[in-house]
N, C-alpha and C positions, 0 to 999 in steps of 0.2 A: 504494502498500499505505498502513497505518498503522495503524500497530504498537495501538492504542489497542483495535482489533478483537480483539484477541489474550487469550484467556485470562488466567487470573494463572500459573495455572501454564504455558505458553509464556514468557508476559515474564519470567518469573521464571528458567526455567530459559536463557534467552538474554541475561540481566542474570549469574547469575551468576557465568561465567568475563569476563565483562568488568571483574565491581566485582575481583576475584580478584587481576586484573593492578594492578589502581590502587593496590590494596594492597602486593604485589609488588612496583612501582616503583616506589611511594617511597616504602617498603621500602629498594630501593637507590638510590633517589636519581636511578634513570632519565630523566631527564626525557625524552628523544627516544620512547620505550619507554611512558613511563608517558600520553601522546600521541598517539602513534600513531591511538587510536578517533575522538580530535574529533572533533566537527563543525565546518569550516569557520570562520563564528561563532561556535565555542568557540575554534578555536588561532586567528585573529587573537586575540579578548577577551584569553586569555593571556599573560601579560608572561615570556618565558624570562628574563629575569634573577630575578625579584621568583620564581619558583616555586623555578630554585634552591635564591636563597638560604631558601627556607624549605624543602625537602630539606636544604639542608645548617644548618638552625638552627631544628626543629623535632622537641622528643620527640619527640611524636605520631605526626608524618608518617615518622620514622623506624623509629619503632616498634610499626607494625598487628598488632596478633594477625593470625593465618591462618584466623581459624574468628575466624567471619561472623555473621549470627541473622536472614535477610529477616524484616523486622515487611509490607508489605503493600505493594500500589502505587499510589497517584491515578493516573487520568486525566482529561489536561487539554489540549481543541485533539486535535493531533496529535501533541504527546509522554504516557511514561507518566512518571509518579518511581515507584523503586525503594526504600522505606525499607526498612535494616538497622541491624542492632545492632551496632556494631563495640568491639571490645579495643581495650588498650595492650600491650604488652606489660614496661611501663617506671612506668604508674602505674594508681592504683588507680581502675577505676569502667567505669561506657561512656559510648559514644558513640551520634551521631546519623548514619547513614550516609545521603547523597543519591545516589541518580544517575539523572536527566534521561536518555530515551531517544531516540528516532525514526529513523526514514528519509530519509535524504540522496542522490539520485543513487539511492536503491531498492538504498540497504549501511544498514547499522541504524550508529547514528553515538552517540557520548557530548554531551550538550546541555549538557550541565551534572553537577557532584560535587563533596560536599562533606565534611566535617566537626563536626559542629555536639558 
């Protein structure tokens, strides 16, 4: 199964609850829940101590607005990137959210996630 074969609407429907969970668990500082849908390679690459430090000290990471807008998708290889307009409840302005999705062992997984 390759995610790039899905339509944009299908991809966005799959991505929305994953992004919503990342926002929620980032705000709550719950690293275990935040990383539960990560691919094996992303989970191994994430340093739990560094992530915990980010949760504890980043005003942005702990105050993401629950409303966000999908801007589009980018397909490459066996992965798709979903771009989001993300806001913060404590800082004015908008940020670009990036969620990279694909399949691992037949399950939809997160291969990358960031906010710029």
